[in-house]
TINUMI-574638 format. One record per residue (C-alpha): z, x, y. Coordinates in steps of 0.001 Angstrom, whole numbers, plus 500000, padded with zeros to 6 digits. Example, Ala and Ser with C-alpha at 12.3 -4.5 7.8 and 13.67 -1.06 7.14 Angstrom:
! residues 2
[[507800; 512300; 495500]]
[[507140; 513670; 498940]]
//
This chain:
! residues 245
[[515729; 510482; 487438]]
[[514155; 513605; 488897]]
[[512416; 513221; 492277]]
[[509027; 514079; 490742]]
[[509302; 511074; 488416]]
[[509257; 508320; 491039]]
[[505503; 507893; 490774]]
[[506021; 506984; 487098]]
[[508654; 504455; 488181]]
[[506169; 502859; 490571]]
[[503354; 502932; 488034]]
[[505548; 500790; 485773]]
[[506346; 498493; 488703]]
[[502626; 498114; 489412]]
[[501847; 497217; 485801]]
[[504664; 494662; 485857]]
[[503417; 493076; 489085]]
[[499837; 492893; 487811]]
[[500984; 491434; 484498]]
[[503032; 488742; 486207]]
[[500218; 487817; 488576]]
[[497396; 487559; 486048]]
[[493793; 488763; 486473]]
[[492585; 486539; 489300]]
[[495503; 486370; 491736]]
[[495091; 487292; 495422]]
[[496192; 490673; 496747]]
[[496682; 492165; 500203]]
[[493446; 494141; 499734]]
[[490692; 492136; 501407]]
[[488184; 490829; 498886]]
[[490143; 492040; 495869]]
[[491834; 489979; 493199]]
[[494394; 491607; 490924]]
[[491693; 492607; 488435]]
[[489882; 494550; 491183]]
[[493109; 496321; 492110]]
[[493709; 497264; 488471]]
[[490119; 498469; 488128]]
[[490501; 500608; 491258]]
[[493545; 502399; 489813]]
[[491773; 503045; 486505]]
[[488638; 504415; 488174]]
[[490637; 506554; 490584]]
[[492553; 508223; 487765]]
[[490243; 508190; 484762]]
[[486745; 508221; 486321]]
[[487312; 509856; 489723]]
[[483624; 510654; 490218]]
[[483006; 506937; 490712]]
[[485074; 507078; 493919]]
[[482519; 509085; 495880]]
[[481600; 506036; 497950]]
[[484824; 504053; 497668]]
[[485528; 504351; 501387]]
[[482000; 503728; 502569]]
[[478935; 505854; 503126]]
[[475600; 506006; 501294]]
[[477256; 505862; 497851]]
[[479373; 502815; 498611]]
[[477136; 500433; 496680]]
[[477208; 502705; 493644]]
[[481017; 502947; 493689]]
[[481367; 499221; 494292]]
[[479155; 498532; 491284]]
[[481488; 500498; 489022]]
[[484485; 498619; 490415]]
[[482940; 495180; 489946]]
[[481724; 496003; 486444]]
[[485169; 497087; 485275]]
[[486948; 494233; 487066]]
[[484683; 491703; 485357]]
[[485843; 492864; 481925]]
[[489302; 491500; 482779]]
[[487939; 487954; 482569]]
[[486973; 488367; 478922]]
[[489453; 487441; 476144]]
[[491974; 490264; 475956]]
[[490174; 492100; 478731]]
[[492965; 492015; 481289]]
[[495543; 493306; 478819]]
[[493188; 496153; 477908]]
[[492653; 496970; 481576]]
[[496393; 497036; 482278]]
[[496912; 499292; 479267]]
[[494636; 501778; 481009]]
[[496561; 501386; 484274]]
[[499733; 502146; 482332]]
[[498227; 505297; 480822]]
[[498673; 508461; 482942]]
[[495492; 510385; 483769]]
[[494239; 513179; 481536]]
[[495643; 516669; 482067]]
[[492386; 517869; 483616]]
[[492553; 515217; 486326]]
[[493892; 516347; 489726]]
[[495983; 513156; 489736]]
[[497818; 514408; 486645]]
[[499476; 517423; 488253]]
[[499725; 516041; 491793]]
[[502781; 513935; 490892]]
[[504624; 512162; 493679]]
[[502666; 513974; 496370]]
[[499540; 511837; 496031]]
[[500578; 509119; 493582]]
[[503911; 507723; 494750]]
[[502778; 505994; 497931]]
[[499566; 504865; 496211]]
[[501450; 503062; 493446]]
[[504146; 501719; 495752]]
[[501675; 500203; 498203]]
[[499469; 498744; 495469]]
[[502515; 497231; 493758]]
[[503268; 495422; 496996]]
[[499589; 494499; 497372]]
[[499913; 492579; 494112]]
[[503414; 491177; 494667]]
[[503004; 490024; 498247]]
[[499422; 488861; 497961]]
[[500454; 486351; 495312]]
[[503816; 485552; 496909]]
[[502267; 484729; 500269]]
[[499581; 482564; 498687]]
[[502317; 480252; 497395]]
[[502895; 478339; 494149]]
[[499985; 478256; 491746]]
[[498344; 481354; 493191]]
[[498887; 483515; 490120]]
[[495860; 483887; 487888]]
[[495694; 483117; 484193]]
[[498636; 484719; 482470]]
[[500741; 484870; 485637]]
[[504304; 483674; 485952]]
[[506541; 481996; 488473]]
[[507997; 485366; 489431]]
[[504727; 486441; 490995]]
[[504152; 483280; 493002]]
[[507728; 482705; 494112]]
[[510123; 485566; 493365]]
[[513707; 484370; 493323]]
[[514780; 487266; 495498]]
[[513525; 488235; 498940]]
[[509967; 489406; 499342]]
[[511042; 493051; 499674]]
[[512320; 494872; 496606]]
[[515745; 496506; 496562]]
[[514633; 500104; 496107]]
[[516835; 502754; 494451]]
[[518211; 505345; 496915]]
[[516203; 508144; 495307]]
[[512985; 506182; 495701]]
[[513776; 505429; 499335]]
[[514345; 509135; 499974]]
[[511089; 510071; 498249]]
[[509128; 507499; 500248]]
[[510716; 508682; 503487]]
[[509627; 512235; 502688]]
[[506065; 511029; 502180]]
[[506180; 508991; 505366]]
[[507335; 512014; 507377]]
[[504337; 513999; 506165]]
[[501739; 511247; 506448]]
[[502800; 509373; 509595]]
[[501094; 511747; 512074]]
[[497798; 511083; 510277]]
[[498228; 507311; 510119]]
[[499237; 507012; 513767]]
[[496828; 509639; 515112]]
[[494727; 507023; 516932]]
[[497712; 505391; 518609]]
[[497267; 505369; 522391]]
[[501051; 505130; 522834]]
[[504105; 506995; 521602]]
[[505495; 505939; 518222]]
[[509011; 506221; 516792]]
[[509938; 504983; 513297]]
[[513525; 503877; 512693]]
[[515439; 502859; 509575]]
[[518413; 500677; 510621]]
[[521545; 502782; 510345]]
[[519537; 505668; 508926]]
[[516604; 507948; 509574]]
[[514614; 508229; 512770]]
[[511214; 509883; 513156]]
[[509398; 510585; 516416]]
[[505817; 510430; 515161]]
[[503914; 510770; 518399]]
[[504841; 511408; 522016]]
[[503359; 509110; 524673]]
[[500321; 510483; 526530]]
[[501019; 512101; 529873]]
[[497837; 510780; 531419]]
[[497470; 507178; 532600]]
[[495449; 504736; 530515]]
[[492139; 503319; 531750]]
[[494005; 500567; 533574]]
[[496051; 503166; 535441]]
[[499240; 502395; 533527]]
[[501228; 505255; 532036]]
[[501646; 504493; 528294]]
[[505141; 504317; 526872]]
[[506673; 504480; 523400]]
[[506799; 501781; 520734]]
[[509666; 501675; 518231]]
[[508899; 500359; 514731]]
[[512061; 499418; 512826]]
[[512437; 498511; 509165]]
[[513542; 499667; 505744]]
[[511685; 502687; 504412]]
[[509376; 500746; 502105]]
[[508447; 498364; 504910]]
[[507663; 501257; 507251]]
[[505410; 502736; 504566]]
[[503539; 499447; 504231]]
[[503109; 499233; 508006]]
[[501751; 502784; 508190]]
[[499354; 502093; 505304]]
[[497766; 499164; 507124]]
[[499829; 496351; 505593]]
[[501848; 495721; 508743]]
[[500928; 492024; 508863]]
[[502881; 491633; 505620]]
[[505699; 494124; 506218]]
[[509273; 493400; 507242]]
[[509267; 495469; 510411]]
[[509950; 494805; 514074]]
[[507786; 496413; 516736]]
[[509454; 496830; 520111]]
[[508327; 498172; 523442]]
[[506446; 497160; 526541]]
[[504123; 494258; 525683]]
[[501027; 496241; 526638]]
[[502138; 499192; 524504]]
[[502877; 496970; 521501]]
[[499449; 495382; 521825]]
[[497781; 498784; 522094]]
[[499446; 500007; 518898]]
[[498649; 496763; 517092]]
[[494961; 497303; 517784]]
[[494932; 500469; 515647]]
[[497924; 499979; 513304]]
[[498474; 496221; 512921]]
[[502019; 494905; 512820]]
[[503577; 491527; 512060]]
[[502538; 488433; 513977]]
//
């Protein structure tokens, strides 16, 4: 598989996870069931103008209305299958998401796949919505997927580019480490003392590539990472980029 095709691989994984979970299963996205997550992907790719207020602002209510309207259709007979068919369909050629490839789509699909998988898995047996299966509620394997080497490399490349943005508000130094593999110094510790007079140090976040991506994308409470450093530094990082408890 060519490197530019990994977003297609993760799109298929997302459709599979959503299918297994059913339309009303919990996700890691606060306030969203699986049908809301599916609706978000469809609107992002096929009706991008509806995303003007997706992240807040004066148009938030308008964007939220589009999301809720589409998500509600999944509760109708055959509605969820129709919605997932649209998730499975790549965006039109005129859409910026069509030619952007892995650059903007890979991490999006990977993280949302885990939003669906882990949201249902952590909720326990019976959490999957109508049409879900035992795989979604209690996968027989570990929570983390065994990712192909090429996918791990592609995700690491995205993490290298995006990590400075995600950790920009960190008041301490940050280093990301893959056991036995890559190491990335994301941010150096400040040279000036903190408000309490203490000189901040560096926190080391260790985990497999996919888990580091989830941590950076704000899913650290559900990621298989370890966060090590001085207790005050770990707490300071956790306040802006939450880690496991």
